N, C-alpha and C positions, 0 to 999 in steps of 0.2 A: 331492302326488307330489314326490319329490327330483329335482333335476336337477343333474347334475354335468358341466361341460365343461372341457376344456382343461387338465385338473388331474392331476398325478401323485399317487400314495401317499395316496389318501384311505381311511379306514376308517369304515364304517357298521357301528357295534356296538350290539346289543340293543335295537334299535327295533321297533315294530309299524308298519308301513306299510299303511294300508287306505282303502278306499273312494275312492281316486284314480282320476282319468278324464283321459287326454289329449284335449285338444281341439284340432283342427287350426287353429281360429280364433286360438286363443292361441300354441300351440307351433309351428304351421307345417306339422307333419308327422303329429300324431296317434299317435305313437309313446310307449311307456313310461308305462303307467297308474300304477304305484308308484314305480319309479326310472327315471331316463332319464340314461345315461351316453353321452358324446360325447367322443372323445379324452381318455381318463381310465383311469388304473389305480386300481382299488378292491378292497379286501377288504370283502366283506359278510358280517357274522358274527353268530351268534344273533340273527337278524332272524326276524320274522313278516310276510309280505307276503301280504296277504289280501284278496280282493274287490275287485280293481282292474280298471279296463277301459282297453284302448286301441282306438281305432277303426282304428288301423294295426296295428303290430308291438309285441309285448312287453308283454302285459298286467300282469304282475307286474314284470319287469326288462327293460330295452331296452339293449343295448350296441352302439355303433357306433364302430368303429376304437378299441376300448377292451380292456382286459384284466382283467376282472372275476375274483376268486376268491371263489366262494360257499361259506361253510363253516358248517355246523351251522345251516341255516335251514330255516324251513317255508314253502314257497310255495305257496298253496292258493286255489283258487276264484277265479282271475283269468281273464280272456277277452281275446282279440285276434283279428286276422285270421290272424295267423301268430305262432306262440310264445306261447300263451295264458299260461304260467309265465314262460318264459325266452326272448328272442330275442337272438342275437349275430350280427353281421356283421363280418367282418375282424378279425384278431387272435385270440387263443386264450382262451376262457372254461374255467375250472376249477371243477367243482362236486364238492364233496369233504365228509369230516368229518360224515356222518350227515344231509346235507341231505335234506328231504322236499319232492318236488314231486308234488302229489296234487290231483285234482279241478278240473284247469285245462281250459280249452276253447279252441280255435283254430278259427275257422270255414273256415279252408283246411288249414293244415299245421303240424305240430308242437304238437300239444295241451300237451304239458309243456314240451318244450324244442326250438327251432328254431335251427340255425345254418346260416349262408350264407357260404362262403369263409372260414370259420374252423376251426381246429384244435380240436376239442373233447376235453376230458377228462373223464370222469366216473368218480368212484372213491371210496373210502372209505366203504363201507356207505351210499351214497346209495339212496333209495327213490324210485322214479318209478312211480306207480300211479294209476289210476282217471281217467286224463286221456283226451281224446278230441279227434279231428280232425273236426268235423262242423258244417254248416251246415243248418238246419232238418232235413230228412229224408235228406240226402245225407252219407255219410261220405267223407272225403277221405284224405291221406296222412300216417303218422307221427303216431299216437295218444300214444305216449309221448314217442318222440324222432324229430325229422327232421334229417338231416344232408345238406347240399347243398354240392357244389364243394369238398371239403377233407376232410381225414382225421378220423375220429371214433375215440376210444379209451374203451371202457366195460370197467372192471376193478374188482378189488379188494372183491368181495362186493356189488357193486350188484345191487339188486332192481328188475327192470321187470316189472310185472305189472298185469292188469286193465285195461290201456288199450285203446281202440276206435278204429279207423279202417278204411276199405274195404282200404287197401294198408299194410301195415307197423303192424299195431296197436302193437306194442312199439316196433320200430325200424325206420326206413327210410332207406336210403342212396341219394342221386339224384346220379350222377355224382361219386361219392365214394369213397373208401377207407374200410375200417373195421377194428378190432381189437376184438374182444370175448372177454374171458377172465376166469375166476373168480379 
C-alpha cells in the first residue's frame, strides 16, 4: 500500500497497486488497503487499484482530511467494512475522467464509494457498476455509492448500474443532500 500524510500536491500516475492489505497492528487503524491519504491533496491518474483489502475503511483508496482527484483509474475487486473501492471522510473527493469503479465490496456501506462529511463530485463518464454492500447473506446500504452527512453531486454522463444493496442499490443518501443530473 501507498501511504501519504501531511503532504500537498502529490501525483500518483500510471501505477498498478494490488494485493495490499491494511493491518491495524501496523497502521493503527486498518484503513486504506491500496492507498492511504491523511491530510494530503493528491491526483491519482491512470492507475489500476485492484484486489486490496482494508479491515476498516477504504479497500482501494482511503482519504481522511484529504482532497483526492481520481482520474481515468480502474478501481476493482477491493474489499473493506465501508467503501470497498473508495472511502472519503472530510474534504471533497472528485472522481472523473472515465474512472471505472467495479466489482468492489463493502461489508456494511458503500460497495463502490463511501463518503462521510465530504462533498462528493462524480462526473466525466465515470462508471460505477457491479459493486455490493453485503456481509455474508445480509445486504446493507449503498451498493454503488453511499453519501452521509454532506452534499453529493453525480453528473456528466456517469453510469451507475448493476450494484446491489438492501437500500440504495445504486445510490444511497443518509442525512445528505444530493444532485443527480445527466
